C-alpha positions as CSV (number, residue, x, y, z in Angstrom):
1,M,16.0,-9.0,-4.3
2,L,15.9,-10.7,-0.9
3,Y,17.4,-7.4,0.7
4,A,14.6,-5.4,-1.0
5,F,11.9,-7.8,0.3
6,V,13.3,-7.6,3.9
7,Y,13.7,-3.9,3.7
8,Y,10.1,-3.4,2.6
9,L,8.8,-5.8,5.1
10,L,10.6,-4.0,7.9
11,V,9.6,-0.6,6.8
12,N,5.9,-1.6,6.5
13,M,6.1,-3.1,10.0
14,I,7.5,0.1,11.3
15,C,4.9,2.2,9.6
16,F,2.1,0.0,10.9
17,L,3.4,0.2,14.4
18,L,3.8,4.0,14.2
19,M,0.1,4.2,13.3
20,A,-0.8,2.0,16.2
21,S,1.3,4.0,18.6
22,D,0.0,7.3,17.3
23,K,-3.6,6.2,17.8
24,K,-2.9,5.0,21.3
25,R,-1.3,8.4,22.1
26,A,-4.3,10.3,20.5
27,V,-6.6,8.4,22.7
28,R,-4.7,9.1,25.8
29,G,-4.2,12.8,24.9
30,E,-0.3,12.3,24.9
31,W,2.4,13.6,22.5
32,R,1.8,12.6,19.1
33,I,3.9,11.3,16.2
34,K,4.4,14.0,13.6
35,E,2.4,13.5,10.4
36,S,5.7,14.1,8.4
37,T,7.2,11.2,10.2
38,L,4.3,9.0,9.0
39,W,4.5,10.4,5.4
40,L,8.3,9.7,5.5
41,F,7.9,6.1,6.3
42,A,5.2,5.8,3.7
43,L,7.4,7.4,1.1
44,L,10.3,5.0,2.1
45,G,8.2,2.0,1.3
46,G,5.9,1.6,4.3
47,A,2.6,2.9,2.8
48,I,1.0,-0.6,2.7
49,G,1.7,-1.0,6.4
50,G,0.5,2.4,7.2
51,Y,-2.7,1.9,5.3
52,I,-3.3,-1.4,7.0
53,G,-2.7,0.5,10.3
54,M,-5.2,3.1,9.3
55,K,-7.8,0.5,8.7
56,V,-7.1,-1.7,11.8
57,Y,-6.9,1.2,14.3
58,R,-9.3,3.6,12.5
59,H,-6.6,6.2,12.6
60,K,-6.3,9.1,10.2
61,T,-9.4,7.8,8.3
62,K,-10.9,11.3,8.1
63,H,-7.7,12.8,6.5
64,T,-8.3,12.7,2.7
65,S,-4.6,13.0,2.0
66,F,-3.9,9.8,4.0
67,I,-6.9,8.0,2.4
68,V,-5.9,8.9,-1.1
69,F,-2.1,9.2,-1.1
70,F,-1.1,6.2,1.2
71,P,-2.7,3.7,-1.3
72,L,-1.2,5.6,-4.3
73,I,2.2,5.5,-2.8
74,A,1.9,1.7,-2.1
75,V,0.8,1.1,-5.7
76,G,3.9,3.0,-6.9
77,H,6.2,0.9,-4.7
78,I,4.6,-2.3,-5.9
79,I,5.1,-1.3,-9.5
80,F,8.7,-0.4,-8.7
81,L,9.3,-3.9,-7.0
82,V,7.7,-5.7,-9.9
83,N,9.8,-3.9,-12.4
84,I,13.0,-4.8,-10.4
85,A,11.9,-8.4,-10.2
86,N,11.2,-8.5,-14.0
87,S,14.6,-7.0,-14.8
88,L,16.3,-9.7,-12.7
89,A,14.4,-12.5,-14.3
C-alpha cells in the first residue's frame, strides 16, 4: 500500500507541475504541453493534482472536458484506492 501511496503522490505532483508549466508557456506564447499528455497523467492517477493545478493557475478552466472529467477520474481513483485498502485490512 505504501508503494501505491508514493506512486499516487508522485503522479499527482507531476500532473500539477505540468499544469503550471503549460500555463506559463501559454502566457509566454511558447510551445505547449499536449492535452493528451495531461489526460494521460490524469488517467494514470494524477487527476487530483491536475485539478488543483487548474484551480491554482486558472488553466484549462474554460474546457468543459477538463472541468468535468478530471474530478470524475479523481473520484474513480479514490474509490480504487479505498477498495485496495479495504481488501488489505
